[in-house]
Structure formats: C-alpha cells, structure tokens
C-alpha positions as CSV (number, residue, x, y, z in Angstrom):
1,M,-20.0,-15.5,-10.3
2,N,-19.0,-13.2,-13.2
3,K,-17.5,-14.6,-16.4
4,K,-15.4,-12.6,-18.8
5,I,-14.1,-13.6,-22.2
6,I,-10.5,-12.2,-22.4
7,P,-8.4,-12.2,-25.6
8,L,-4.9,-13.2,-24.7
9,T,-1.6,-13.5,-26.6
10,A,0.3,-16.8,-26.8
11,A,2.9,-15.5,-24.4
12,T,0.3,-14.6,-21.9
13,L,-1.4,-18.0,-22.3
14,A,1.9,-19.6,-21.3
15,V,2.0,-17.3,-18.2
16,L,-1.5,-18.3,-17.1
17,A,-0.8,-21.9,-17.8
18,A,2.2,-21.7,-15.4
19,C,-0.1,-20.7,-12.5
20,G,-2.6,-23.5,-13.3
21,K,-5.1,-21.6,-15.3
22,A,-5.9,-23.7,-18.3
23,P,-7.3,-21.7,-21.2
24,T,-10.5,-22.6,-23.1
25,T,-10.2,-21.9,-26.8
26,E,-13.7,-20.5,-27.4
27,S,-12.7,-18.1,-30.1
28,V,-9.7,-16.9,-32.1
29,T,-9.2,-13.2,-32.8
30,A,-7.6,-12.2,-36.0
31,S,-4.5,-10.2,-35.4
32,P,-0.8,-10.1,-36.3
33,K,-0.2,-12.7,-33.5
34,A,-2.4,-15.7,-32.9
35,T,-4.6,-15.1,-29.8
36,E,-7.0,-17.2,-27.9
37,T,-9.5,-16.6,-25.1
38,I,-9.8,-17.6,-21.5
39,T,-12.8,-17.9,-19.2
40,T,-12.2,-16.7,-15.7
41,E,-14.4,-16.7,-12.6
42,Q,-14.1,-13.9,-10.1
43,N,-14.1,-14.4,-6.4
44,S,-17.1,-12.9,-4.5
45,Q,-16.3,-9.6,-3.0
46,P,-16.0,-8.9,0.8
47,Q,-19.4,-7.8,2.2
48,Y,-19.3,-4.3,3.6
49,Q,-21.6,-1.3,3.4
50,G,-18.9,1.3,4.3
51,K,-15.4,1.7,3.2
52,A,-12.5,-0.7,2.3
53,V,-9.9,-1.2,5.0
54,V,-6.4,-2.3,3.9
55,Y,-4.2,-3.9,6.5
56,Q,-0.6,-3.7,5.4
57,V,1.6,-6.4,6.8
58,F,5.3,-6.8,6.4
59,T,5.1,-10.5,5.7
60,R,8.7,-11.3,6.8
61,L,8.2,-9.8,10.2
62,F,4.6,-10.6,11.0
63,G,4.9,-14.1,12.5
64,N,8.4,-13.9,13.8
65,T,8.4,-14.6,17.6
66,N,12.2,-14.5,18.0
67,T,13.2,-11.6,20.3
68,T,17.0,-11.7,19.9
69,N,17.1,-8.6,17.6
70,K,20.8,-8.5,17.0
71,P,21.7,-5.7,14.6
72,W,22.7,-7.2,11.2
73,G,21.6,-10.6,12.6
74,T,21.1,-13.6,10.3
75,L,17.9,-15.4,9.8
76,E,19.1,-18.1,12.2
77,E,19.9,-15.5,14.8
78,N,16.9,-13.2,14.6
79,G,14.3,-15.4,13.0
80,V,11.8,-14.8,10.2
81,G,8.1,-15.0,9.7
82,K,6.5,-17.4,7.2
83,F,3.4,-17.6,5.1
84,N,2.3,-20.4,7.4
85,D,2.3,-18.0,10.3
86,F,-0.9,-16.5,8.9
87,T,-3.0,-19.1,10.6
88,D,-6.8,-19.0,10.9
89,E,-6.4,-17.4,14.3
90,A,-4.0,-14.8,12.9
91,L,-6.4,-14.0,10.0
92,Q,-9.3,-13.8,12.4
93,G,-7.4,-11.2,14.4
94,I,-6.6,-9.2,11.3
95,K,-10.2,-9.3,10.2
96,A,-11.4,-8.2,13.6
97,L,-9.7,-4.8,12.8
98,G,-12.4,-4.3,10.0
99,T,-10.0,-5.5,7.3
100,T,-11.3,-6.1,3.8
101,H,-7.9,-6.3,2.0
102,I,-4.5,-7.6,3.2
103,W,-1.5,-6.1,1.5
104,Y,1.2,-8.7,1.9
105,T,4.3,-6.6,1.6
106,G,7.5,-8.2,0.4
107,V,6.2,-11.3,-1.3
108,P,7.8,-11.4,-4.8
109,H,11.3,-12.9,-4.6
110,H,13.8,-10.1,-4.0
111,A,17.6,-10.1,-3.5
112,L,18.7,-11.2,-0.1
113,I,21.8,-12.5,1.7
114,R,21.3,-16.2,2.5
115,D,22.4,-19.3,0.7
116,Y,19.6,-21.0,-1.2
117,T,21.7,-22.6,-3.9
118,A,20.4,-26.0,-2.8
119,Y,17.1,-24.8,-4.4
120,G,18.8,-23.6,-7.6
121,I,18.7,-19.9,-6.5
122,S,21.9,-17.9,-7.1
123,N,23.5,-16.1,-4.2
124,D,23.1,-12.3,-4.1
125,D,26.1,-10.0,-3.7
126,P,26.0,-7.9,-0.5
127,D,27.6,-5.0,-2.3
128,V,24.3,-4.5,-4.2
129,V,21.8,-5.6,-1.5
130,K,20.5,-3.2,1.2
131,G,20.6,-5.0,4.6
132,R,20.9,-8.7,5.0
133,A,17.2,-9.6,4.4
134,G,17.2,-7.3,1.5
135,S,14.8,-4.6,0.2
136,P,11.4,-6.0,-1.0
137,Y,11.6,-3.4,-3.8
138,A,14.7,-5.0,-5.4
139,V,12.7,-7.9,-7.1
140,K,14.9,-10.7,-8.4
141,D,12.2,-13.0,-9.8
142,Y,8.7,-11.8,-10.6
143,Y,7.3,-15.3,-11.1
144,S,8.3,-16.5,-7.7
145,V,8.1,-15.6,-4.0
146,S,10.8,-15.1,-1.4
147,P,12.3,-18.4,-0.2
148,D,12.6,-16.8,3.3
149,L,8.9,-16.9,3.7
150,A,8.4,-20.6,3.1
151,V,8.8,-23.5,5.5
152,D,10.0,-25.5,2.5
153,P,11.7,-23.2,0.0
154,A,11.2,-25.8,-2.7
155,N,7.4,-25.4,-2.3
156,R,7.4,-21.6,-1.7
157,L,4.9,-20.9,-4.4
158,Q,2.5,-23.5,-3.2
159,E,2.7,-22.1,0.4
160,F,1.8,-18.7,-0.9
161,Q,-1.1,-20.1,-2.9
162,A,-2.3,-21.7,0.3
163,L,-2.2,-18.4,2.0
164,I,-4.2,-16.8,-0.7
165,A,-6.8,-19.5,-0.3
166,R,-6.9,-19.0,3.5
167,T,-7.2,-15.3,3.2
168,H,-10.2,-15.7,0.8
169,Q,-11.8,-18.2,3.2
170,H,-11.8,-15.4,5.8
171,D,-13.5,-13.1,3.4
172,M,-10.6,-10.8,2.8
173,K,-8.8,-9.9,-0.5
174,V,-5.1,-10.3,-1.3
175,L,-2.8,-7.5,-2.5
176,I,0.9,-7.8,-3.4
177,D,3.6,-5.3,-4.6
178,I,4.5,-4.7,-8.2
179,V,7.5,-2.5,-8.8
180,P,7.6,-1.5,-12.5
181,N,10.2,1.2,-12.2
182,H,13.1,-1.0,-11.2
183,V,14.3,-4.5,-10.5
184,A,17.3,-6.0,-8.6
185,R,20.7,-5.6,-10.3
186,A,20.9,-9.4,-10.6
187,Y,17.4,-10.1,-11.8
188,H,17.0,-13.7,-12.9
189,S,13.7,-15.6,-12.9
190,L,13.9,-19.3,-12.3
191,Q,10.1,-19.7,-12.3
192,R,9.2,-17.8,-15.5
193,P,6.9,-19.8,-17.8
194,E,8.3,-21.3,-21.0
195,G,8.7,-18.8,-23.8
196,V,8.9,-15.8,-21.4
197,A,12.3,-14.0,-21.5
198,D,14.0,-12.4,-18.6
199,F,14.3,-8.6,-18.3
200,G,17.3,-7.6,-20.4
201,A,17.8,-11.0,-22.0
202,N,17.3,-9.7,-25.5
203,D,18.7,-6.2,-25.0
204,D,21.1,-4.5,-27.3
205,T,23.7,-3.4,-24.7
206,S,25.8,-1.5,-27.2
207,V,23.5,1.5,-27.0
208,A,22.2,3.6,-24.1
209,Y,18.6,3.3,-25.3
210,A,16.5,1.2,-27.7
211,R,12.7,1.1,-27.5
212,D,12.5,-2.6,-26.8
213,N,15.4,-2.8,-24.5
214,N,14.2,-3.4,-20.9
215,F,17.1,-1.5,-19.4
216,Y,19.2,1.6,-20.1
217,Y,23.0,1.3,-20.4
218,V,26.2,3.2,-20.0
219,P,28.1,1.8,-23.0
220,G,31.8,1.3,-22.6
221,E,31.7,1.6,-18.8
222,A,31.5,-1.1,-16.2
223,F,29.4,-0.8,-13.0
224,Q,31.2,0.3,-9.9
225,V,30.0,-0.2,-6.3
226,P,29.2,3.1,-4.6
227,E,31.7,4.7,-2.2
228,W,30.5,3.8,1.2
229,P,30.1,6.5,3.9
230,A,32.5,6.4,6.8
231,D,29.8,5.1,9.2
232,Y,28.6,2.2,6.8
233,Q,30.0,-1.3,6.4
234,V,28.5,-4.0,4.2
235,L,26.7,-6.5,6.5
236,G,27.9,-4.5,9.5
237,G,31.5,-5.4,8.7
238,E,31.0,-9.2,8.7
239,A,33.3,-11.0,6.3
240,H,31.5,-12.5,3.3
241,P,33.1,-14.0,0.1
242,L,31.1,-11.7,-2.2
243,A,31.5,-8.5,-0.1
244,D,34.6,-7.3,-1.9
245,G,33.5,-3.9,-3.2
246,K,32.9,-5.3,-6.7
247,F,29.9,-6.4,-8.7
248,A,30.1,-7.6,-12.3
249,E,27.9,-5.6,-14.6
250,N,29.3,-4.5,-18.0
251,P,28.2,-2.3,-19.4
252,A,26.7,-0.6,-16.4
253,K,23.0,0.0,-16.3
254,W,21.2,3.1,-15.1
255,T,20.2,2.9,-11.5
256,G,16.6,2.6,-10.3
257,N,16.2,6.2,-9.3
258,G,17.4,7.4,-12.7
259,S,21.1,7.9,-12.0
260,R,23.0,7.5,-15.2
261,A,26.4,7.1,-13.6
262,A,28.4,3.9,-13.9
263,Q,29.1,4.4,-10.1
264,P,25.9,5.5,-8.4
265,A,26.0,7.3,-5.0
266,F,25.2,5.6,-1.7
267,D,22.0,7.6,-1.6
268,D,20.9,6.4,-5.0
269,W,18.9,3.2,-5.3
270,Y,22.1,1.4,-6.2
271,E,20.7,-2.1,-5.5
272,T,18.3,-1.7,-8.5
273,V,18.3,-0.9,-12.2
274,K,15.9,1.4,-14.0
275,I,13.4,-0.2,-16.3
276,N,12.8,1.2,-19.8
277,F,9.2,1.8,-20.8
278,G,9.9,3.4,-24.1
279,V,11.0,6.7,-22.6
280,Q,14.0,8.1,-24.5
281,P,16.9,9.6,-22.5
282,D,15.7,13.1,-23.5
283,G,12.3,12.3,-21.9
284,S,10.4,11.9,-25.2
285,Y,8.0,9.0,-25.6
286,D,8.6,6.2,-28.1
287,F,5.0,4.9,-28.1
288,D,1.4,6.1,-28.9
289,S,0.2,8.9,-26.7
290,L,-3.2,8.5,-25.0
291,P,-5.7,11.2,-26.2
292,A,-6.7,13.6,-23.4
293,E,-10.4,12.7,-23.8
294,Y,-9.6,9.2,-22.4
295,A,-9.6,10.9,-19.0
296,E,-13.3,10.7,-19.2
297,K,-13.5,7.1,-20.6
298,D,-13.8,3.8,-18.7
299,W,-11.3,1.0,-18.6
300,Q,-13.1,-0.9,-21.4
301,A,-12.4,2.1,-23.8
302,H,-8.8,2.1,-22.6
303,Y,-8.5,-1.6,-23.3
304,Q,-9.9,-1.2,-26.8
305,F,-7.5,1.7,-27.5
306,W,-4.5,-0.5,-26.9
307,Q,-5.6,-3.3,-29.1
308,G,-3.4,-3.7,-32.1
309,K,-1.0,-1.0,-30.8
310,N,2.8,-1.7,-31.0
311,V,3.9,-1.2,-27.4
312,P,7.4,-1.6,-25.9
313,D,8.5,-5.0,-24.8
314,T,8.6,-4.0,-21.2
315,W,4.9,-3.3,-21.2
316,I,4.1,-6.8,-22.4
317,K,6.4,-8.3,-19.7
318,F,4.6,-6.5,-16.9
319,R,1.2,-7.3,-18.3
320,D,2.1,-11.0,-18.3
321,I,3.5,-10.7,-14.7
322,T,0.4,-9.1,-13.3
323,L,-2.0,-11.5,-15.1
324,Y,0.1,-14.4,-13.8
325,W,-0.6,-13.3,-10.2
326,T,-4.2,-12.4,-11.0
327,G,-4.7,-15.8,-12.4
328,M,-3.2,-17.3,-9.2
329,G,-5.9,-15.5,-7.1
330,V,-4.3,-12.2,-6.2
331,D,-7.0,-9.6,-6.0
332,G,-5.0,-6.4,-6.6
333,F,-1.6,-4.7,-6.5
334,R,0.2,-1.9,-4.8
335,Y,2.4,-0.2,-7.4
336,D,5.7,1.2,-6.1
337,M,6.8,4.7,-7.3
338,A,4.1,4.7,-10.1
339,E,4.9,8.3,-11.0
340,M,8.3,7.3,-12.4
341,V,6.5,5.3,-15.1
342,P,4.5,6.9,-17.9
343,V,0.8,7.2,-17.5
344,E,0.1,5.5,-20.9
345,F,1.7,2.3,-19.6
346,W,-0.7,2.3,-16.6
347,S,-3.7,2.8,-18.9
348,Y,-2.4,-0.3,-20.9
349,L,-1.7,-2.4,-17.8
350,N,-4.6,-1.6,-15.7
351,S,-7.2,-2.0,-18.4
352,H,-5.8,-5.4,-19.1
353,I,-6.0,-6.3,-15.4
354,K,-9.6,-5.0,-15.3
355,Q,-10.5,-7.0,-18.4
356,V,-9.6,-10.1,-16.4
357,N,-10.9,-8.9,-13.0
358,P,-13.0,-5.8,-13.1
359,A,-13.0,-5.7,-9.2
360,A,-9.2,-5.6,-9.0
361,F,-7.9,-3.2,-6.3
362,L,-5.2,-1.0,-7.8
363,L,-3.3,1.2,-5.4
364,A,-0.4,3.4,-6.5
365,E,2.4,5.4,-4.8
366,V,2.4,8.9,-6.3
367,Y,3.8,11.9,-4.4
368,Q,3.3,14.8,-6.8
369,P,-0.2,16.3,-6.4
370,H,-0.2,17.9,-9.9
371,L,0.0,14.3,-11.3
372,Y,-2.8,12.8,-9.1
373,R,-5.6,13.4,-11.6
374,D,-3.7,12.0,-14.6
375,Y,-2.8,8.8,-12.8
376,I,-6.4,8.3,-11.6
377,K,-8.2,9.3,-14.8
378,L,-5.7,8.4,-17.5
379,G,-3.7,5.8,-15.7
380,L,-6.9,4.1,-14.3
381,M,-5.6,3.9,-10.7
382,D,-8.3,3.1,-8.3
383,Y,-6.4,4.7,-5.4
384,L,-3.3,6.8,-4.7
385,Y,-1.6,7.4,-1.4
386,D,-2.9,10.7,0.1
387,K,0.5,11.4,1.5
388,V,1.7,14.8,0.4
389,E,-1.7,16.4,0.9
390,F,-3.7,14.9,3.8
391,Y,-1.1,12.8,5.7
392,D,1.5,15.6,5.7
393,S,-1.0,18.1,7.0
394,L,-2.3,15.7,9.6
395,K,1.2,14.8,10.8
396,L,1.8,18.5,11.6
397,V,-1.5,18.6,13.6
398,M,-0.4,15.5,15.6
399,Q,2.9,17.1,16.4
400,G,1.3,20.4,17.5
401,K,2.9,22.2,14.6
402,G,-0.1,22.8,12.3
403,P,-3.8,23.9,12.5
404,T,-6.7,21.6,11.9
405,S,-8.1,24.1,9.4
406,E,-5.5,22.9,7.0
407,L,-7.2,19.5,6.9
408,V,-10.4,21.3,5.9
409,A,-8.6,23.1,3.1
410,T,-6.9,19.9,2.0
411,Q,-10.2,18.0,1.8
412,Q,-11.6,20.8,-0.3
413,R,-8.7,20.7,-2.7
414,M,-9.2,16.9,-3.1
415,A,-13.0,17.1,-3.4
416,D,-13.2,16.0,-7.0
417,I,-10.9,12.9,-6.4
418,E,-11.2,12.3,-2.7
419,H,-12.7,8.8,-3.2
420,H,-9.4,7.8,-4.9
421,M,-7.0,9.1,-2.2
422,L,-6.3,6.4,0.3
423,H,-5.7,7.6,3.8
424,F,-3.1,6.3,6.3
425,L,-1.1,7.3,9.3
426,E,1.7,4.7,9.0
427,N,3.2,2.5,6.3
428,H,6.6,0.9,5.8
429,D,8.2,4.2,4.5
430,E,6.8,6.5,7.3
431,Q,7.9,7.0,10.9
432,R,5.9,5.1,13.6
433,I,3.5,7.5,15.4
434,A,5.0,6.3,18.8
435,S,8.6,7.1,17.8
436,P,10.1,10.2,19.4
437,E,10.9,11.4,15.9
438,F,7.1,11.6,15.0
439,A,4.8,12.1,18.0
440,G,6.3,10.1,20.8
441,D,3.0,8.7,21.9
442,A,0.8,6.1,20.1
443,R,-2.3,7.7,21.7
444,K,-1.8,10.8,19.5
445,G,-2.8,8.6,16.6
446,M,-6.3,8.1,18.0
447,P,-8.0,11.4,17.1
448,A,-5.9,11.5,13.9
449,M,-7.1,8.0,12.9
450,V,-10.8,9.0,13.5
451,V,-10.3,12.0,11.2
452,S,-8.3,10.1,8.6
453,T,-10.7,7.2,8.5
454,L,-14.1,9.0,8.6
455,I,-13.6,12.3,6.7
456,S,-13.7,10.8,3.1
457,T,-15.1,8.0,1.1
458,S,-11.6,6.6,0.3
459,P,-10.2,3.4,1.8
460,T,-8.2,3.5,5.0
461,M,-4.9,1.7,5.5
462,L,-3.5,0.4,8.8
463,Y,0.1,-0.8,9.1
464,F,0.7,-3.8,11.3
465,G,1.9,-2.9,14.8
466,Q,0.3,0.6,14.6
467,E,-2.8,-0.8,16.4
468,V,-0.6,-1.7,19.5
469,G,1.7,1.3,19.4
470,E,4.8,-0.1,18.0
471,P,7.5,2.6,18.1
472,G,10.1,1.2,15.7
473,A,12.7,2.0,18.4
474,A,15.8,0.2,17.4
475,D,18.5,0.3,14.7
476,A,18.3,-3.1,13.1
477,G,21.3,-2.8,10.9
478,F,20.6,-1.2,7.6
479,G,17.2,-0.1,9.0
480,K,17.2,2.8,11.5
481,A,15.0,3.8,14.4
482,S,11.6,5.4,13.9
483,R,10.7,3.1,11.0
484,T,10.2,-0.6,11.4
485,T,13.0,-2.1,9.3
486,I,12.3,-3.5,5.8
487,F,15.9,-4.5,5.2
488,D,16.8,-6.8,8.1
489,Y,15.7,-10.0,9.9
490,W,14.0,-8.6,13.0
491,G,11.3,-9.1,15.6
492,V,8.7,-6.3,16.2
493,P,8.3,-6.1,20.0
494,H,4.9,-4.6,20.5
495,H,3.4,-6.7,17.7
496,Q,5.0,-9.8,19.1
497,R,3.1,-9.3,22.3
498,W,-0.1,-9.5,20.3
499,V,1.3,-12.6,18.4
500,N,1.8,-14.1,21.9
501,G,3.9,-17.1,20.8
502,G,1.7,-17.9,17.9
503,K,-1.6,-17.7,19.6
504,F,-2.4,-14.4,18.0
505,D,-4.7,-13.4,20.9
506,G,-3.0,-10.4,22.4
507,G,-2.4,-12.2,25.6
508,A,1.0,-10.6,26.2
509,L,-0.1,-7.0,25.5
510,T,-0.2,-4.4,28.3
511,A,-3.6,-3.0,29.3
512,E,-2.7,0.2,27.4
513,E,-1.9,-1.7,24.2
514,Q,-5.0,-3.8,24.5
515,A,-7.1,-0.6,24.8
516,L,-5.4,0.9,21.8
517,R,-6.0,-2.2,19.7
518,Q,-9.7,-2.2,20.8
519,F,-10.0,1.4,19.7
520,Y,-8.6,0.6,16.2
521,S,-10.9,-2.4,16.0
522,T,-14.0,-0.5,17.0
523,L,-13.2,2.5,14.7
524,L,-12.3,0.5,11.6
525,S,-15.0,-2.1,12.0
526,F,-17.5,0.7,12.2
527,S,-16.0,2.3,9.0
528,R,-16.4,-0.9,7.2
529,A,-20.1,-1.1,8.0
530,A,-21.2,2.6,7.9
531,P,-23.2,3.5,4.8
532,A,-22.8,7.2,5.7
533,L,-19.1,7.0,4.8
534,N,-20.0,6.5,1.2
535,G,-22.3,9.5,1.3
536,G,-22.1,13.3,1.9
537,Y,-19.6,15.4,3.8
538,T,-20.1,18.8,5.4
539,E,-17.2,20.5,7.3
540,L,-18.3,22.0,10.6
541,H,-14.9,23.6,11.4
542,S,-15.5,27.0,9.9
543,V,-18.8,27.8,11.5
544,N,-17.6,26.7,14.9
545,M,-14.3,28.6,14.6
546,A,-16.5,31.7,14.1
547,A,-18.9,30.8,16.9
548,G,-16.9,32.3,19.7
549,T,-16.8,29.2,21.8
550,A,-13.9,27.1,23.2
551,Y,-13.8,25.3,19.8
552,S,-10.3,25.9,18.4
553,E,-7.6,24.8,15.9
554,Q,-7.1,21.8,18.3
555,Q,-10.4,20.4,17.3
556,L,-11.9,19.2,14.0
557,A,-15.6,18.6,13.4
558,F,-17.5,17.4,10.4
559,A,-20.6,15.5,9.3
560,R,-21.0,12.4,7.2
561,Y,-24.4,11.3,6.0
562,S,-26.6,9.1,3.8
563,A,-30.3,8.4,3.6
564,E,-29.8,5.6,6.1
565,Q,-27.3,7.2,8.5
566,Q,-26.3,10.6,9.8
567,L,-23.0,11.2,11.8
568,I,-21.4,14.0,13.6
569,V,-17.6,13.5,14.2
570,V,-15.5,15.6,16.6
571,S,-11.9,15.0,17.4
572,H,-9.6,16.8,19.9
573,F,-5.8,16.8,19.4
574,N,-4.6,18.2,22.7
575,A,-2.8,15.5,24.7
576,E,-2.7,17.4,28.0
577,Q,-6.1,19.0,28.4
578,G,-9.7,18.1,27.6
579,S,-12.2,20.5,26.0
580,E,-15.8,21.5,26.5
581,F,-17.8,23.6,24.1
582,A,-21.2,23.9,22.4
583,L,-20.9,22.5,18.8
584,T,-23.0,24.4,16.3
585,I,-24.8,22.5,13.6
586,P,-25.7,24.9,10.8
587,A,-29.2,25.3,9.5
588,E,-28.3,24.1,6.0
589,L,-27.3,20.7,7.4
590,I,-30.3,20.5,9.7
591,A,-32.6,21.2,6.7
592,K,-30.7,18.6,4.6
593,W,-31.4,16.1,7.3
594,Q,-35.0,17.2,7.4
595,L,-35.0,17.7,11.2
596,A,-37.7,19.8,13.0
597,D,-37.0,21.8,16.1
598,G,-36.7,19.6,19.2
599,K,-34.3,17.2,20.9
600,Y,-32.7,14.1,19.2
601,R,-30.7,11.4,20.8
602,L,-27.1,10.8,19.6
603,Q,-25.2,7.6,20.1
604,D,-21.4,7.6,20.2
605,Q,-20.2,4.7,18.0
606,L,-16.8,4.6,19.8
607,S,-17.8,4.5,23.5
608,G,-21.5,3.7,23.3
609,S,-22.4,6.8,25.4
610,S,-25.3,9.1,24.5
611,N,-25.8,12.8,24.0
612,E,-28.4,15.1,22.7
613,L,-28.8,17.3,19.6
614,I,-31.0,20.3,20.4
615,I,-32.6,22.1,17.4
616,A,-34.1,25.6,17.9
617,G,-35.0,28.0,15.1
618,G,-33.6,25.6,12.6
619,K,-30.1,25.5,14.1
620,G,-28.5,22.7,16.1
621,T,-26.4,22.6,19.2
622,I,-24.5,19.7,20.8
623,A,-22.8,20.0,24.2
624,I,-19.4,18.5,23.7
625,A,-17.0,17.3,26.4
626,L,-13.8,15.6,25.2
627,A,-11.0,14.1,27.2
628,P,-7.4,14.7,26.1
629,L,-7.0,13.1,22.6
630,G,-10.7,12.2,22.7
631,S,-13.2,11.8,19.8
632,V,-16.9,11.2,19.4
633,V,-18.7,9.7,16.4
634,Y,-22.3,10.6,17.1
635,Q,-25.0,8.8,15.1
636,L,-28.4,10.4,15.0
637,V,-31.1,8.1,16.5
638,R,-34.4,9.0,14.9
C-alpha cells in the first residue's frame, strides 16, 4: 500500500470528514489559511498486462427488469435499476468481459420528476428537467447520489458505498461523472459538509460577472422557460402542479451551453446553468496562466505551481467535491464537456486528485482535436474520447461510406498521444451500432471492435448492451430511437435478456446474442492480458494495398508486438462476402522480430484456429481467408 502526505485546507478537511476519512494532524504548513495533512492508503490496482477496459453502465437502467416501457412512464410504471442490482453475479458477468474499470453513469444526485420530499429533497420543476427521470448531467447535489438508485433513499449514500466496496472486491475500479461546466438550475445540496457553501450561495447577483461568483447572471431580467416546439409537451402532456411554463429564477443565469439569454432556446441546455471558472464575459482569464513549459512537467510540478495561488472560488468547490468522492473510494472520474472549462483549472484539479491518488483514472470529453494535446499535457488528463478522429472515421467504414486507409492516417496523426485517446464504438451520446440510423446490424461492430481495441495502447470502452446487440429501437419519451435513453425510466430489452430476471447469466439471450457477447468477452479479455498491446505498432495496410492482391479498402491489417508477444491483426468489413488473399509481412517487421526464413505457426486468439507464416528471402506471407465481417488475431508461436 502506498501512503501519501497531502496538505489540505480546513474546508477540504470538512469534506473528507463527511465521507468518513478522519485526518491525522502530522504536520502544519504555514500559509494564509491553516492547513493540515491527511494520510491515505491506495487500493491495489487491477492486475492486467495489457490495456484497461472500461465498462460504461447507465446505472438507472442496468438492473431494471420491468418490460412495460410506456413512453414518458413513471418509475412505478416502467421500473428503475438500483445500486443493489449490481450483485456479485452481475459484477462477475461484467468482469468476464475483461473489465478493469466500471463507469457508473448517472450516480450524482441530478434533477428528476418524482416526489422525495419525505426525505427532505425538494421537488424539481418539469419545465427545467429533460424527461421524467432527468438528465444525469444536470446535477442537483454533488455530495449525494440519486435517490432513484437506492432501495432506501434515506440510505442512498451508504448503498453506493457498498457498491464501491463490492466492485473493489471483484478487482475492478469505480469511475463516476463530474460535470464542471454546468449544474441543474435548482442546484441545492442537502448533504454538503459543514462549512461548505452551495454553488451561488455567496454570489453578487447584481452583476453579470465577478471572479468569485459561481454563476453568470443577466441582471434585471428574470428567467423564462423556452418556447416549446409544436411536437413537444412537458411530461408528454401529463398534468403536473409545477408544469406551468414558469420557473422562478431572478435574475436569470446563463445557460449551461453558454447562452446568455434570459429565455434560452429549446435546443439550448436549458435545464442547466453555466459555471464560472474565472473566465470573463469577453473570454479573458481572471486567474494565473499556466506557463507553456508545464506541458512537459509532471503532476507533482503542477501541484506545486498552484500552491499559494489565489484561485477562483469555483475551483476550490470542485476540488473539494472530487476529493470527497476520492476519499469515499471512487477511483477516477469521467469529466463531461471538459473543453468548455479552462485548461488551467484542470491542471489545478487533476494535480490535487493525483496528490491524493496517483493512480486515479481521469477521462475527459473533448471534441476539438486542436485542443487534445493541451488538455492532456497541460490539463493532466489521462485519457480523452477519441471521437472526432478515430470513432468518426471508423463509423464511416462500418457504414460502407469510408475507406479503411483513413484509420491508418488517423492513427498516424494521433501517434504522439495515441495512448491517451480512449477508443469506443458506443456510449450514451452515440447511436447504437444495431440501430438502422447507424449500421442496422450489431455484427458490423465485430471487425470494428477488433480494430478499435487492438490498434493502440489506449484503453477501450464498452457500453452496456453493446455486447448483446441492443439497438435502442424505441422512443422512450424525451429520449428518441437509436440511442438508449438517458432521460426516461426504461427497460433495455436485449440487455434485460442477459439480466434474465436478476440471474445475470444470459439465460434469455438468443443464440446470436450469446455468440456476440462471447465474441466481446474473448476479445476484451485478451486485450486486458496481452502485453503486445502496450508495445509497438506497424501498419500493414499500405504495403498490402500496393501488393496487387485481393486485399482492399474493406480490410485493415496491422501488427502489434513486444518482446514477449507478436500479433498480426486482420479485419474484414464486408457483411455480404468473405475475402481470401495473401497478406504480405514486410521485411522490416520480419527483421524486427528476428525471424529467419522458414515456417512459423500462428494461433488465432479469437477462434483458436491455426495458420502459418511463411518467410522467404526475409519477407513474410500469410494465406488469409476471412468470412463476412471476420477477423483474425494471430499470435506468433515460436
């Protein structure tokens, strides 16, 4: 176990005390504010030689076995999953997919339409809530968890703590969302530690901006609910005492996506308010800039840079929030819309988190490629979504609209930061592969997942239900078809067949769904254990495109290797026809692997079948025969 001595402010000590982490006063640091230190012990890390595998689960939907699925249905009508649904059997099933980290999406208490006033929780106004179950990205209380997820809402935090413990017992790590850019319009924390003020509690609301305000304001104007489109009715048209087209907020606050109008548009993030990080309305910064040379410095140097600096109040609030959850046993965070928050804040926050847990897993949503390197190197992000580059290119290949050579080019563009670019085919924002709007066939995800998982050293993410071909086929109310709803109470049909009434054994899956899940399990478990995936990469596409064989833009081939393991990966993206060709292995790679002329056995890590690498004159050849949507992952057997 590693021990760290961490200097903490009095406010942060109160936060840690609230989650049961009693400080030990081993030293006092001289500073303008009295500080103390705390000793923490880190959990042991999951054991894997290959890459991390993140399983994203929408917590509210995972354990729900109710199949009613009435659009705009209530919790009582459509059901809801609970923390307690993640039983030992469920967690074993998740781990069988090769999972190292579970991202429990939608855990912090967000605005929703259900009466929990018996537990001291105020009702939320449907005019500023998306859906009935609410968006998980409109957080109402950062020091608590959603009451929907607890069997006993009074003990909701304890039930989540028990889930953290169970997850750790199964040798997996816990990630939750942090959404610094915005909070729910009616943010109010019931659970905040003593001495911690709510966002906005001390704001000067007479001005649009002040550095230590938590929000931006529209002085002299009251908030107005958006004008609803003709095809939209709040709660699907159901009568509700608060659904009156009004919401009391005076003066109005800026909306989460940056709208400065007192009446945001329906397409704005009207259910949220923008957080102020010390960025003035003209875009200039009201805090110390981070010198460019810190792009080459480690988190310890970043941590030291911020010591004694006068930072905006919002920065301190989010530091305390993340350290609260870290102290509770959460192992990392997925940051929503990180690019909308200045990189200096991320340097400050992430270095403080790493000071407490150097192994913390920090994943961010950034969609502008020109910002990637700043958020990795200056913002200290461990990983970013590789959405705009790799995912977008791969989606076109899956749809038959793009060449595989673009994947080679993308990988080359990302070469200097490829380890930090997390790969995925689905998440809660993206269309399901099996939906007609994407590929219309879950099997088309198979060669894509082989490529996405094995081409880089970065972690791989799998979205729950992807492994059984969930198509996201229905309109759930606010949520629409092609994406599994994040706004409504709902059951996820294909996934429910794996849940099988709470047995979590896949007993109700069709044969095709079972085979698909076994494919994902085999691939991702291999990736978790394969040392070659932390080693070298050589693209084989260019040489084979020039070879004059049947190899084409419908295939992608590459090699991955380390001293212990050498792999040849070939995937075929045609769903109608198979392909046969002689795959060329260039002399440079043969020399790197120190192979003499002769024949070498290859073992496919997906099917168990064997093949042969023939080397003559220093060049290699493999006879490849692939079924429609087939892949091979050949390991060299010396």
